[in-house]
PDB file of N, CA, C and O in Angstrom, chain B, residues numbered from 101:
ATOM      1  N   MET B 101      82.791   8.806   2.191  1.00  0.00           N
ATOM      2  CA  MET B 101      82.558  10.236   1.988  1.00  0.00           C
ATOM      3  C   MET B 101      81.129  10.583   2.405  1.00  0.00           C
ATOM      4  O   MET B 101      80.179   9.888   2.045  1.00  0.00           O
ATOM      5  N   ILE B 102      80.996  11.648   3.154  1.00  0.00           N
ATOM      6  CA  ILE B 102      79.688  12.105   3.615  1.00  0.00           C
ATOM      7  C   ILE B 102      79.080  13.033   2.564  1.00  0.00           C
ATOM      8  O   ILE B 102      79.710  13.997   2.130  1.00  0.00           O
ATOM      9  N   MET B 103      77.860  12.728   2.170  1.00  0.00           N
ATOM     10  CA  MET B 103      77.120  13.634   1.301  1.00  0.00           C
ATOM     11  C   MET B 103      76.170  14.443   2.176  1.00  0.00           C
ATOM     12  O   MET B 103      75.470  13.893   3.026  1.00  0.00           O
ATOM     13  N   CYS B 104      76.155  15.746   1.958  1.00  0.00           N
ATOM     14  CA  CYS B 104      75.284  16.625   2.725  1.00  0.00           C
ATOM     15  C   CYS B 104      74.275  17.264   1.784  1.00  0.00           C
ATOM     16  O   CYS B 104      74.510  17.373   0.581  1.00  0.00           O
ATOM     17  N   GLN B 105      73.163  17.678   2.341  1.00  0.00           N
ATOM     18  CA  GLN B 105      72.083  18.242   1.548  1.00  0.00           C
ATOM     19  C   GLN B 105      71.738  19.643   2.028  1.00  0.00           C
ATOM     20  O   GLN B 105      71.689  19.908   3.230  1.00  0.00           O
ATOM     21  N   PHE B 106      71.502  20.525   1.085  1.00  0.00           N
ATOM     22  CA  PHE B 106      70.822  21.793   1.320  1.00  0.00           C
ATOM     23  C   PHE B 106      69.381  21.531   0.914  1.00  0.00           C
ATOM     24  O   PHE B 106      69.140  20.915  -0.124  1.00  0.00           O
ATOM     25  N   TYR B 107      68.419  21.983   1.707  1.00  0.00           N
ATOM     26  CA  TYR B 107      67.032  21.651   1.378  1.00  0.00           C
ATOM     27  C   TYR B 107      66.074  22.787   1.726  1.00  0.00           C
ATOM     28  O   TYR B 107      66.368  23.651   2.552  1.00  0.00           O
ATOM     29  N   ILE B 108      64.927  22.752   1.070  1.00  0.00           N
ATOM     30  CA  ILE B 108      63.853  23.702   1.336  1.00  0.00           C
ATOM     31  C   ILE B 108      62.581  22.903   1.589  1.00  0.00           C
ATOM     32  O   ILE B 108      62.174  22.070   0.778  1.00  0.00           O
ATOM     33  N   LEU B 109      61.966  23.179   2.738  1.00  0.00           N
ATOM     34  CA  LEU B 109      60.700  22.563   3.099  1.00  0.00           C
ATOM     35  C   LEU B 109      59.586  23.602   2.992  1.00  0.00           C
ATOM     36  O   LEU B 109      59.840  24.806   3.015  1.00  0.00           O
ATOM     37  N   TYR B 110      58.355  23.119   2.876  1.00  0.00           N
ATOM     38  CA  TYR B 110      57.203  24.019   2.829  1.00  0.00           C
ATOM     39  C   TYR B 110      56.088  23.467   3.705  1.00  0.00           C
ATOM     40  O   TYR B 110      55.837  22.262   3.717  1.00  0.00           O
ATOM     41  N   SER B 111      55.421  24.356   4.439  1.00  0.00           N
ATOM     42  CA  SER B 111      54.245  24.020   5.233  1.00  0.00           C
ATOM     43  C   SER B 111      53.054  24.773   4.671  1.00  0.00           C
ATOM     44  O   SER B 111      53.049  26.004   4.646  1.00  0.00           O
ATOM     45  N   SER B 112      52.035  24.034   4.216  1.00  0.00           N
ATOM     46  CA  SER B 112      50.838  24.706   3.706  1.00  0.00           C
ATOM     47  C   SER B 112      50.011  25.294   4.847  1.00  0.00           C
ATOM     48  O   SER B 112      49.300  26.278   4.643  1.00  0.00           O
ATOM     49  N   ILE B 113      50.092  24.711   6.042  1.00  0.00           N
ATOM     50  CA  ILE B 113      49.371  25.268   7.197  1.00  0.00           C
ATOM     51  C   ILE B 113      49.900  26.666   7.516  1.00  0.00           C
ATOM     52  O   ILE B 113      49.121  27.598   7.711  1.00  0.00           O
ATOM     53  N   LEU B 114      51.223  26.807   7.568  1.00  0.00           N
ATOM     54  CA  LEU B 114      51.842  28.092   7.882  1.00  0.00           C
ATOM     55  C   LEU B 114      52.042  28.972   6.646  1.00  0.00           C
ATOM     56  O   LEU B 114      52.235  30.182   6.761  1.00  0.00           O
ATOM     57  N   ASP B 115      51.993  28.350   5.460  1.00  0.00           N
ATOM     58  CA  ASP B 115      52.339  29.018   4.200  1.00  0.00           C
ATOM     59  C   ASP B 115      53.730  29.636   4.315  1.00  0.00           C
ATOM     60  O   ASP B 115      53.942  30.803   3.983  1.00  0.00           O
ATOM     61  N   LYS B 116      54.670  28.821   4.795  1.00  0.00           N
ATOM     62  CA  LYS B 116      56.051  29.280   4.983  1.00  0.00           C
ATOM     63  C   LYS B 116      57.028  28.230   4.487  1.00  0.00           C
ATOM     64  O   LYS B 116      56.726  27.040   4.403  1.00  0.00           O
ATOM     65  N   TYR B 117      58.223  28.732   4.159  1.00  0.00           N
ATOM     66  CA  TYR B 117      59.330  27.868   3.761  1.00  0.00           C
ATOM     67  C   TYR B 117      60.303  27.748   4.916  1.00  0.00           C
ATOM     68  O   TYR B 117      60.427  28.651   5.743  1.00  0.00           O
ATOM     69  N   TYR B 118      60.993  26.617   4.960  1.00  0.00           N
ATOM     70  CA  TYR B 118      62.084  26.405   5.905  1.00  0.00           C
ATOM     71  C   TYR B 118      63.308  26.022   5.091  1.00  0.00           C
ATOM     72  O   TYR B 118      63.245  25.133   4.242  1.00  0.00           O
ATOM     73  N   ILE B 119      64.414  26.690   5.350  1.00  0.00           N
ATOM     74  CA  ILE B 119      65.660  26.451   4.615  1.00  0.00           C
ATOM     75  C   ILE B 119      66.666  25.860   5.592  1.00  0.00           C
ATOM     76  O   ILE B 119      66.883  26.403   6.675  1.00  0.00           O
ATOM     77  N   GLY B 120      67.284  24.738   5.203  1.00  0.00           N
ATOM     78  CA  GLY B 120      68.228  24.102   6.101  1.00  0.00           C
ATOM     79  C   GLY B 120      69.247  23.254   5.363  1.00  0.00           C
ATOM     80  O   GLY B 120      69.267  23.196   4.134  1.00  0.00           O
ATOM     81  N   HIS B 121      70.090  22.599   6.147  1.00  0.00           N
ATOM     82  CA  HIS B 121      71.071  21.661   5.590  1.00  0.00           C
ATOM     83  C   HIS B 121      71.244  20.514   6.568  1.00  0.00           C
ATOM     84  O   HIS B 121      70.996  20.657   7.765  1.00  0.00           O
ATOM     85  N   THR B 122      71.672  19.380   6.045  1.00  0.00           N
ATOM     86  CA  THR B 122      71.906  18.213   6.890  1.00  0.00           C
ATOM     87  C   THR B 122      72.919  17.291   6.224  1.00  0.00           C
ATOM     88  O   THR B 122      73.055  17.269   5.001  1.00  0.00           O
ATOM     89  N   CYS B 123      73.619  16.537   7.049  1.00  0.00           N
ATOM     90  CA  CYS B 123      74.473  15.457   6.548  1.00  0.00           C
ATOM     91  C   CYS B 123      73.873  14.114   6.931  1.00  0.00           C
ATOM     92  O   CYS B 123      74.470  13.066   6.684  1.00  0.00           O
ATOM     93  N   ASP B 124      72.681  14.147   7.538  1.00  0.00           N
ATOM     94  CA  ASP B 124      71.933  12.933   7.854  1.00  0.00           C
ATOM     95  C   ASP B 124      71.086  12.549   6.653  1.00  0.00           C
ATOM     96  O   ASP B 124      71.027  13.276   5.662  1.00  0.00           O
ATOM     97  N   ASN B 125      70.435  11.410   6.751  1.00  0.00           N
ATOM     98  CA  ASN B 125      69.489  10.988   5.731  1.00  0.00           C
ATOM     99  C   ASN B 125      68.372  12.023   5.634  1.00  0.00           C
ATOM    100  O   ASN B 125      67.793  12.400   6.653  1.00  0.00           O
ATOM    101  N   ILE B 126      68.065  12.482   4.437  1.00  0.00           N
ATOM    102  CA  ILE B 126      67.106  13.580   4.254  1.00  0.00           C
ATOM    103  C   ILE B 126      65.695  13.177   4.693  1.00  0.00           C
ATOM    104  O   ILE B 126      64.964  14.005   5.237  1.00  0.00           O
ATOM    105  N   GLU B 127      65.304  11.927   4.469  1.00  0.00           N
ATOM    106  CA  GLU B 127      63.974  11.481   4.904  1.00  0.00           C
ATOM    107  C   GLU B 127      63.866  11.468   6.430  1.00  0.00           C
ATOM    108  O   GLU B 127      62.826  11.819   6.988  1.00  0.00           O
ATOM    109  N   GLU B 128      64.946  11.062   7.097  1.00  0.00           N
ATOM    110  CA  GLU B 128      64.960  11.068   8.562  1.00  0.00           C
ATOM    111  C   GLU B 128      64.914  12.507   9.082  1.00  0.00           C
ATOM    112  O   GLU B 128      64.241  12.790  10.073  1.00  0.00           O
ATOM    113  N   ARG B 129      65.621  13.401   8.421  1.00  0.00           N
ATOM    114  CA  ARG B 129      65.609  14.809   8.832  1.00  0.00           C
ATOM    115  C   ARG B 129      64.206  15.391   8.686  1.00  0.00           C
ATOM    116  O   ARG B 129      63.742  16.122   9.561  1.00  0.00           O
ATOM    117  N   LEU B 130      63.535  15.072   7.591  1.00  0.00           N
ATOM    118  CA  LEU B 130      62.167  15.543   7.372  1.00  0.00           C
ATOM    119  C   LEU B 130      61.236  14.990   8.458  1.00  0.00           C
ATOM    120  O   LEU B 130      60.371  15.709   8.960  1.00  0.00           O
ATOM    121  N   ARG B 131      61.412  13.727   8.816  1.00  0.00           N
ATOM    122  CA  ARG B 131      60.597  13.132   9.880  1.00  0.00           C
ATOM    123  C   ARG B 131      60.772  13.900  11.189  1.00  0.00           C
ATOM    124  O   ARG B 131      59.803  14.139  11.910  1.00  0.00           O
ATOM    125  N   LYS B 132      62.012  14.283  11.490  1.00  0.00           N
ATOM    126  CA  LYS B 132      62.273  15.041  12.719  1.00  0.00           C
ATOM    127  C   LYS B 132      61.600  16.410  12.674  1.00  0.00           C
ATOM    128  O   LYS B 132      61.068  16.873  13.683  1.00  0.00           O
ATOM    129  N   HIS B 133      61.622  17.062  11.506  1.00  0.00           N
ATOM    130  CA  HIS B 133      60.948  18.355  11.386  1.00  0.00           C
ATOM    131  C   HIS B 133      59.454  18.206  11.654  1.00  0.00           C
ATOM    132  O   HIS B 133      58.824  19.120  12.187  1.00  0.00           O
ATOM    133  N   ASN B 134      58.888  17.068  11.288  1.00  0.00           N
ATOM    134  CA  ASN B 134      57.447  16.859  11.431  1.00  0.00           C
ATOM    135  C   ASN B 134      57.031  16.285  12.775  1.00  0.00           C
ATOM    136  O   ASN B 134      55.876  15.893  12.941  1.00  0.00           O
ATOM    137  N   THR B 135      57.949  16.225  13.741  1.00  0.00           N
ATOM    138  CA  THR B 135      57.590  15.807  15.093  1.00  0.00           C
ATOM    139  C   THR B 135      57.345  17.045  15.940  1.00  0.00           C
ATOM    140  O   THR B 135      57.809  18.139  15.617  1.00  0.00           O
ATOM    141  N   ASN B 136      56.617  16.858  17.018  1.00  0.00           N
ATOM    142  CA  ASN B 136      56.308  17.973  17.906  1.00  0.00           C
ATOM    143  C   ASN B 136      57.547  18.312  18.735  1.00  0.00           C
ATOM    144  O   ASN B 136      57.961  17.527  19.587  1.00  0.00           O
ATOM    145  N   HIS B 137      58.131  19.471  18.485  1.00  0.00           N
ATOM    146  CA  HIS B 137      59.316  19.911  19.221  1.00  0.00           C
ATOM    147  C   HIS B 137      59.334  21.432  19.256  1.00  0.00           C
ATOM    148  O   HIS B 137      58.587  22.089  18.531  1.00  0.00           O
ATOM    149  N   LYS B 138      60.186  21.977  20.095  1.00  0.00           N
ATOM    150  CA  LYS B 138      60.350  23.423  20.115  1.00  0.00           C
ATOM    151  C   LYS B 138      61.163  23.822  18.898  1.00  0.00           C
ATOM    152  O   LYS B 138      62.045  23.085  18.455  1.00  0.00           O
ATOM    153  N   GLY B 139      60.865  24.973  18.371  1.00  0.00           N
ATOM    154  CA  GLY B 139      61.580  25.430  17.186  1.00  0.00           C
ATOM    155  C   GLY B 139      60.625  25.787  16.074  1.00  0.00           C
ATOM    156  O   GLY B 139      59.419  25.560  16.177  1.00  0.00           O
ATOM    157  N   PHE B 140      61.164  26.344  15.016  1.00  0.00           N
ATOM    158  CA  PHE B 140      60.361  26.890  13.916  1.00  0.00           C
ATOM    159  C   PHE B 140      59.452  25.850  13.287  1.00  0.00           C
ATOM    160  O   PHE B 140      58.297  26.152  12.991  1.00  0.00           O
ATOM    161  N   THR B 141      59.938  24.634  13.074  1.00  0.00           N
ATOM    162  CA  THR B 141      59.145  23.625  12.374  1.00  0.00           C
ATOM    163  C   THR B 141      58.300  22.766  13.303  1.00  0.00           C
ATOM    164  O   THR B 141      57.528  21.935  12.826  1.00  0.00           O
ATOM    165  N   GLY B 142      58.423  22.942  14.615  1.00  0.00           N
ATOM    166  CA  GLY B 142      57.796  22.041  15.564  1.00  0.00           C
ATOM    167  C   GLY B 142      56.306  22.193  15.759  1.00  0.00           C
ATOM    168  O   GLY B 142      55.658  21.265  16.243  1.00  0.00           O
ATOM    169  N   GLY B 143      55.743  23.324  15.400  1.00  0.00           N
ATOM    170  CA  GLY B 143      54.333  23.569  15.675  1.00  0.00           C
ATOM    171  C   GLY B 143      53.369  22.852  14.758  1.00  0.00           C
ATOM    172  O   GLY B 143      52.216  22.636  15.130  1.00  0.00           O
ATOM    173  N   VAL B 144      53.802  22.481  13.581  1.00  0.00           N
ATOM    174  CA  VAL B 144      52.940  21.797  12.611  1.00  0.00           C
ATOM    175  C   VAL B 144      53.664  20.556  12.105  1.00  0.00           C
ATOM    176  O   VAL B 144      54.875  20.423  12.278  1.00  0.00           O
ATOM    177  N   ASN B 145      52.919  19.647  11.478  1.00  0.00           N
ATOM    178  CA  ASN B 145      53.562  18.422  11.000  1.00  0.00           C
ATOM    179  C   ASN B 145      53.233  18.141   9.534  1.00  0.00           C
ATOM    180  O   ASN B 145      53.067  16.991   9.127  1.00  0.00           O
ATOM    181  N   ASP B 146      53.142  19.222   8.748  1.00  0.00           N
ATOM    182  CA  ASP B 146      52.832  19.038   7.323  1.00  0.00           C
ATOM    183  C   ASP B 146      53.988  19.468   6.408  1.00  0.00           C
ATOM    184  O   ASP B 146      53.777  19.741   5.226  1.00  0.00           O
ATOM    185  N   TRP B 147      55.192  19.526   6.952  1.00  0.00           N
ATOM    186  CA  TRP B 147      56.349  19.947   6.154  1.00  0.00           C
ATOM    187  C   TRP B 147      56.610  18.934   5.042  1.00  0.00           C
ATOM    188  O   TRP B 147      56.625  17.726   5.277  1.00  0.00           O
ATOM    189  N   VAL B 148      56.816  19.444   3.827  1.00  0.00           N
ATOM    190  CA  VAL B 148      57.161  18.596   2.683  1.00  0.00           C
ATOM    191  C   VAL B 148      58.452  19.120   2.060  1.00  0.00           C
ATOM    192  O   VAL B 148      58.711  20.323   2.038  1.00  0.00           O
ATOM    193  N   LEU B 149      59.242  18.197   1.562  1.00  0.00           N
ATOM    194  CA  LEU B 149      60.498  18.540   0.902  1.00  0.00           C
ATOM    195  C   LEU B 149      60.193  18.984  -0.523  1.00  0.00           C
ATOM    196  O   LEU B 149      59.652  18.216  -1.318  1.00  0.00           O
ATOM    197  N   LEU B 150      60.544  20.237  -0.842  1.00  0.00           N
ATOM    198  CA  LEU B 150      60.294  20.771  -2.179  1.00  0.00           C
ATOM    199  C   LEU B 150      61.545  20.835  -3.034  1.00  0.00           C
ATOM    200  O   LEU B 150      61.467  20.806  -4.262  1.00  0.00           O
ATOM    201  N   TYR B 151      62.717  20.922  -2.378  1.00  0.00           N
ATOM    202  CA  TYR B 151      63.933  21.181  -3.142  1.00  0.00           C
ATOM    203  C   TYR B 151      65.134  20.694  -2.350  1.00  0.00           C
ATOM    204  O   TYR B 151      65.155  20.784  -1.123  1.00  0.00           O
ATOM    205  N   GLN B 152      66.136  20.177  -3.055  1.00  0.00           N
ATOM    206  CA  GLN B 152      67.389  19.828  -2.389  1.00  0.00           C
ATOM    207  C   GLN B 152      68.542  19.873  -3.371  1.00  0.00           C
ATOM    208  O   GLN B 152      68.368  19.673  -4.573  1.00  0.00           O
ATOM    209  N   GLU B 153      69.719  20.138  -2.838  1.00  0.00           N
ATOM    210  CA  GLU B 153      70.978  20.107  -3.586  1.00  0.00           C
ATOM    211  C   GLU B 153      71.967  19.307  -2.759  1.00  0.00           C
ATOM    212  O   GLU B 153      71.983  19.411  -1.533  1.00  0.00           O
ATOM    213  N   SER B 154      72.793  18.508  -3.425  1.00  0.00           N
ATOM    214  CA  SER B 154      73.800  17.694  -2.738  1.00  0.00           C
ATOM    215  C   SER B 154      75.162  18.380  -2.748  1.00  0.00           C
ATOM    216  O   SER B 154      75.538  19.053  -3.708  1.00  0.00           O
ATOM    217  N   PHE B 155      75.885  18.186  -1.653  1.00  0.00           N
ATOM    218  CA  PHE B 155      77.231  18.737  -1.503  1.00  0.00           C
ATOM    219  C   PHE B 155      78.147  17.661  -0.943  1.00  0.00           C
ATOM    220  O   PHE B 155      77.698  16.735  -0.268  1.00  0.00           O
ATOM    221  N   LEU B 156      79.427  17.794  -1.229  1.00  0.00           N
ATOM    222  CA  LEU B 156      80.401  16.813  -0.754  1.00  0.00           C
ATOM    223  C   LEU B 156      80.717  16.966   0.721  1.00  0.00           C
ATOM    224  O   LEU B 156      81.206  16.029   1.351  1.00  0.00           O
ATOM    225  N   ASP B 157      80.441  18.143   1.281  1.00  0.00           N
ATOM    226  CA  ASP B 157      80.754  18.367   2.694  1.00  0.00           C
ATOM    227  C   ASP B 157      79.753  19.323   3.330  1.00  0.00           C
ATOM    228  O   ASP B 157      78.971  19.991   2.654  1.00  0.00           O
ATOM    229  N   LYS B 158      79.812  19.361   4.650  1.00  0.00           N
ATOM    230  CA  LYS B 158      78.899  20.206   5.430  1.00  0.00           C
ATOM    231  C   LYS B 158      79.109  21.691   5.127  1.00  0.00           C
ATOM    232  O   LYS B 158      78.151  22.463   5.095  1.00  0.00           O
ATOM    233  N   GLN B 159      80.347  22.081   4.908  1.00  0.00           N
ATOM    234  CA  GLN B 159      80.632  23.491   4.649  1.00  0.00           C
ATOM    235  C   GLN B 159      79.912  23.989   3.391  1.00  0.00           C
ATOM    236  O   GLN B 159      79.370  25.094   3.377  1.00  0.00           O
ATOM    237  N   GLY B 160      79.913  23.174   2.348  1.00  0.00           N
ATOM    238  CA  GLY B 160      79.244  23.558   1.108  1.00  0.00           C
ATOM    239  C   GLY B 160      77.742  23.689   1.281  1.00  0.00           C
ATOM    240  O   GLY B 160      77.141  24.652   0.804  1.00  0.00           O
ATOM    241  N   ALA B 161      77.131  22.724   1.963  1.00  0.00           N
ATOM    242  CA  ALA B 161      75.689  22.755   2.199  1.00  0.00           C
ATOM    243  C   ALA B 161      75.302  23.946   3.073  1.00  0.00           C
ATOM    244  O   ALA B 161      74.307  24.621   2.811  1.00  0.00           O
ATOM    245  N   TYR B 162      76.096  24.195   4.113  1.00  0.00           N
ATOM    246  CA  TYR B 162      75.802  25.309   5.017  1.00  0.00           C
ATOM    247  C   TYR B 162      75.998  26.648   4.319  1.00  0.00           C
ATOM    248  O   TYR B 162      75.230  27.582   4.550  1.00  0.00           O
ATOM    249  N   ALA B 163      77.013  26.755   3.472  1.00  0.00           N
ATOM    250  CA  ALA B 163      77.237  27.992   2.715  1.00  0.00           C
ATOM    251  C   ALA B 163      76.044  28.279   1.803  1.00  0.00           C
ATOM    252  O   ALA B 163      75.608  29.424   1.681  1.00  0.00           O
ATOM    253  N   ARG B 164      75.517  27.228   1.162  1.00  0.00           N
ATOM    254  CA  ARG B 164      74.356  27.406   0.282  1.00  0.00           C
ATOM    255  C   ARG B 164      73.130  27.825   1.094  1.00  0.00           C
ATOM    256  O   ARG B 164      72.353  28.672   0.654  1.00  0.00           O
ATOM    257  N   GLU B 165      72.955  27.234   2.278  1.00  0.00           N
ATOM    258  CA  GLU B 165      71.853  27.630   3.157  1.00  0.00           C
ATOM    259  C   GLU B 165      71.940  29.118   3.492  1.00  0.00           C
ATOM    260  O   GLU B 165      70.950  29.841   3.380  1.00  0.00           O
ATOM    261  N   ARG B 166      73.123  29.571   3.903  1.00  0.00           N
ATOM    262  CA  ARG B 166      73.296  30.986   4.255  1.00  0.00           C
ATOM    263  C   ARG B 166      73.054  31.886   3.046  1.00  0.00           C
ATOM    264  O   ARG B 166      72.451  32.952   3.174  1.00  0.00           O
ATOM    265  N   GLU B 167      73.526  31.456   1.867  1.00  0.00           N
ATOM    266  CA  GLU B 167      73.329  32.252   0.656  1.00  0.00           C
ATOM    267  C   GLU B 167      71.842  32.466   0.376  1.00  0.00           C
ATOM    268  O   GLU B 167      71.409  33.593   0.133  1.00  0.00           O
ATOM    269  N   VAL B 168      71.070  31.396   0.408  1.00  0.00           N
ATOM    270  CA  VAL B 168      69.633  31.501   0.099  1.00  0.00           C
ATOM    271  C   VAL B 168      68.907  32.290   1.188  1.00  0.00           C
ATOM    272  O   VAL B 168      68.012  33.077   0.880  1.00  0.00           O
ATOM    273  N   LYS B 169      69.275  32.094   2.448  1.00  0.00           N
ATOM    274  CA  LYS B 169      68.641  32.859   3.531  1.00  0.00           C
ATOM    275  C   LYS B 169      68.926  34.355   3.403  1.00  0.00           C
ATOM    276  O   LYS B 169      68.083  35.177   3.762  1.00  0.00           O
ATOM    277  N   ARG B 170      70.096  34.711   2.899  1.00  0.00           N
ATOM    278  CA  ARG B 170      70.436  36.128   2.714  1.00  0.00           C
ATOM    279  C   ARG B 170      69.562  36.804   1.661  1.00  0.00           C
ATOM    280  O   ARG B 170      69.408  38.025   1.668  1.00  0.00           O
ATOM    281  N   TRP B 171      68.993  36.012   0.762  1.00  0.00           N
ATOM    282  CA  TRP B 171      68.109  36.606  -0.252  1.00  0.00           C
ATOM    283  C   TRP B 171      66.937  37.319   0.403  1.00  0.00           C
ATOM    284  O   TRP B 171      66.516  38.378  -0.062  1.00  0.00           O
ATOM    285  N   LYS B 172      66.406  36.745   1.485  1.00  0.00           N
ATOM    286  CA  LYS B 172      65.221  37.280   2.164  1.00  0.00           C
ATOM    287  C   LYS B 172      64.114  37.583   1.161  1.00  0.00           C
ATOM    288  O   LYS B 172      63.439  38.609   1.248  1.00  0.00           O
ATOM    289  N   SER B 173      63.940  36.665   0.205  1.00  0.00           N
ATOM    290  CA  SER B 173      62.984  36.888  -0.873  1.00  0.00           C
ATOM    291  C   SER B 173      62.206  35.611  -1.168  1.00  0.00           C
ATOM    292  O   SER B 173      62.770  34.629  -1.651  1.00  0.00           O
ATOM    293  N   ARG B 174      60.934  35.632  -0.881  1.00  0.00           N
ATOM    294  CA  ARG B 174      60.070  34.490  -1.176  1.00  0.00           C
ATOM    295  C   ARG B 174      60.021  34.229  -2.680  1.00  0.00           C
ATOM    296  O   ARG B 174      60.008  33.078  -3.117  1.00  0.00           O
ATOM    297  N   LYS B 175      59.993  35.306  -3.468  1.00  0.00           N
ATOM    298  CA  LYS B 175      59.933  35.149  -4.927  1.00  0.00           C
ATOM    299  C   LYS B 175      61.166  34.441  -5.461  1.00  0.00           C
ATOM    300  O   LYS B 175      61.049  33.579  -6.333  1.00  0.00           O
ATOM    301  N   LYS B 176      62.343  34.784  -4.959  1.00  0.00           N
ATOM    302  CA  LYS B 176      63.574  34.131  -5.411  1.00  0.00           C
ATOM    303  C   LYS B 176      63.604  32.672  -4.994  1.00  0.00           C
ATOM    304  O   LYS B 176      64.069  31.820  -5.751  1.00  0.00           O
ATOM    305  N   ILE B 177      63.112  32.374  -3.797  1.00  0.00           N
ATOM    306  CA  ILE B 177      63.049  30.988  -3.323  1.00  0.00           C
ATOM    307  C   ILE B 177      62.103  30.190  -4.218  1.00  0.00           C
ATOM    308  O   ILE B 177      62.426  29.073  -4.622  1.00  0.00           O
ATOM    309  N   GLU B 178      60.935  30.759  -4.530  1.00  0.00           N
ATOM    310  CA  GLU B 178      59.967  30.062  -5.364  1.00  0.00           C
ATOM    311  C   GLU B 178      60.488  29.874  -6.793  1.00  0.00           C
ATOM    312  O   GLU B 178      60.177  28.878  -7.446  1.00  0.00           O
ATOM    313  N   LYS B 179      61.278  30.832  -7.269  1.00  0.00           N
ATOM    314  CA  LYS B 179      61.898  30.693  -8.601  1.00  0.00           C
ATOM    315  C   LYS B 179      62.905  29.536  -8.580  1.00  0.00           C
ATOM    316  O   LYS B 179      62.950  28.745  -9.522  1.00  0.00           O
ATOM    317  N   LEU B 180      63.711  29.431  -7.521  1.00  0.00           N
ATOM    318  CA  LEU B 180      64.675  28.343  -7.376  1.00  0.00           C
ATOM    319  C   LEU B 180      63.964  26.990  -7.347  1.00  0.00           C
ATOM    320  O   LEU B 180      64.395  26.049  -8.014  1.00  0.00           O
ATOM    321  N   ILE B 181      62.889  26.890  -6.586  1.00  0.00           N
ATOM    322  CA  ILE B 181      62.142  25.646  -6.457  1.00  0.00           C
ATOM    323  C   ILE B 181      61.532  25.226  -7.784  1.00  0.00           C
ATOM    324  O   ILE B 181      61.477  24.037  -8.098  1.00  0.00           O
ATOM    325  N   SER B 182      61.076  26.196  -8.563  1.00  0.00           N
ATOM    326  CA  SER B 182      60.374  25.891  -9.814  1.00  0.00           C
ATOM    327  C   SER B 182      61.298  25.439 -10.935  1.00  0.00           C
ATOM    328  O   SER B 182      60.826  24.954 -11.963  1.00  0.00           O
ATOM    329  N   LYS B 183      62.612  25.589 -10.754  1.00  0.00           N
ATOM    330  CA  LYS B 183      63.561  25.179 -11.816  1.00  0.00           C
ATOM    331  C   LYS B 183      63.608  23.681 -11.951  1.00  0.00           C
ATOM    332  O   LYS B 183      64.345  23.159 -12.787  1.00  0.00           O
TER     333      LYS B 183
END
């Protein structure tokens, strides 16, 4: 059975959050975010994992990602992380 993760990363350089999901190893995914590549996380390499939730399948993790992104609220994200 594949376990998938919904996760929230934070960059202190950008003072921004990144919301995503993966069915890969979460540490490997974080390493990829911290490499120099094109895309939102590629410009800096200080991303840290602040929050994660496990799901039994990709659909569940992706649904949670979309739900949190729809909030469009930094305060709600920070409240979730602080729990």
